[in-house]
Structures are given as structure tokens and as C-alpha cells.
C-alpha positions in Angstrom: 104.5 106.3 111.3 104.3 107.6 107.8 103.3 105.3 104.9 106.1 104.5 102.5 106.0 103.4 98.9 108.7 101.8 96.7 109.0 103.4 93.2 110.8 101.7 90.4 111.3 103.1 86.9 110.4 100.5 84.3 110.3 102.5 81.1 112.9 104.8 79.6 112.8 108.6 79.8 114.2 108.9 76.3 111.9 110.9 74.0 109.8 112.2 76.9 109.2 115.8 77.7 111.7 117.6 79.9 109.2 118.0 82.7 108.8 114.2 83.0 112.6 113.7 83.0 113.0 116.3 85.8 110.2 114.6 87.7 112.0 111.3 87.6 115.2 113.0 88.8 113.3 114.7 91.6 112.0 111.2 92.7 115.6 110.0 92.8 115.2 107.6 89.9 118.4 107.4 87.9 118.4 104.0 86.2 115.8 101.4 85.1 114.8 98.8 87.6 116.5 100.5 90.6 113.9 100.9 93.4 113.7 104.0 95.6 111.7 104.2 98.8 109.8 107.4 99.4 107.4 108.7 102.1 103.9 108.9 100.6 103.3 112.6 100.9 100.8 114.4 98.6 103.8 116.0 96.7 105.4 112.6 96.1 102.1 111.0 95.1 101.5 113.9 92.6 104.9 113.3 91.1 104.3 109.6 90.8 100.9 110.3 89.1 102.7 112.6 86.5 105.0 109.8 85.4 102.8 106.8 86.2 103.3 105.4 82.7 107.0 105.1 83.4 107.1 103.7 86.9 105.6 101.0 89.1 104.6 101.6 92.7 104.4 99.1 95.6 103.5 99.6 99.2 106.3 99.0 101.7 
């Protein structure tokens, strides 16, 4: 079974570059402190790395 991670946005996207805002949207993060479960594919892990200063990640 594929490994899953729980991603939670903990910092605001205000005053961030548009590419970071779009990455948060692509991850399905719409509000602060609302967790989203994602399958840990290389693409998802790359997106998480791009906005790592705005999110927290936990293993499921």
C-alpha cells in the first residue's frame, strides 16, 4: 500500500509569490490548520518541499 502523509498549512500565503500560492492550491490546502491527506508520490513530496516553510507534514 502506498505511503500517505498529512499536510497542514500553518502559515499564511499572504505576501508570498504566486507560484507558492498555486502550489498550496494544488495540494488542496484552502485554509489554515485544515489537514489534507495525500499519497507520498515524488510529485507531492516536491510540492511539499517547495512550501515547506508554510506547512507541517506528518506520517499517517
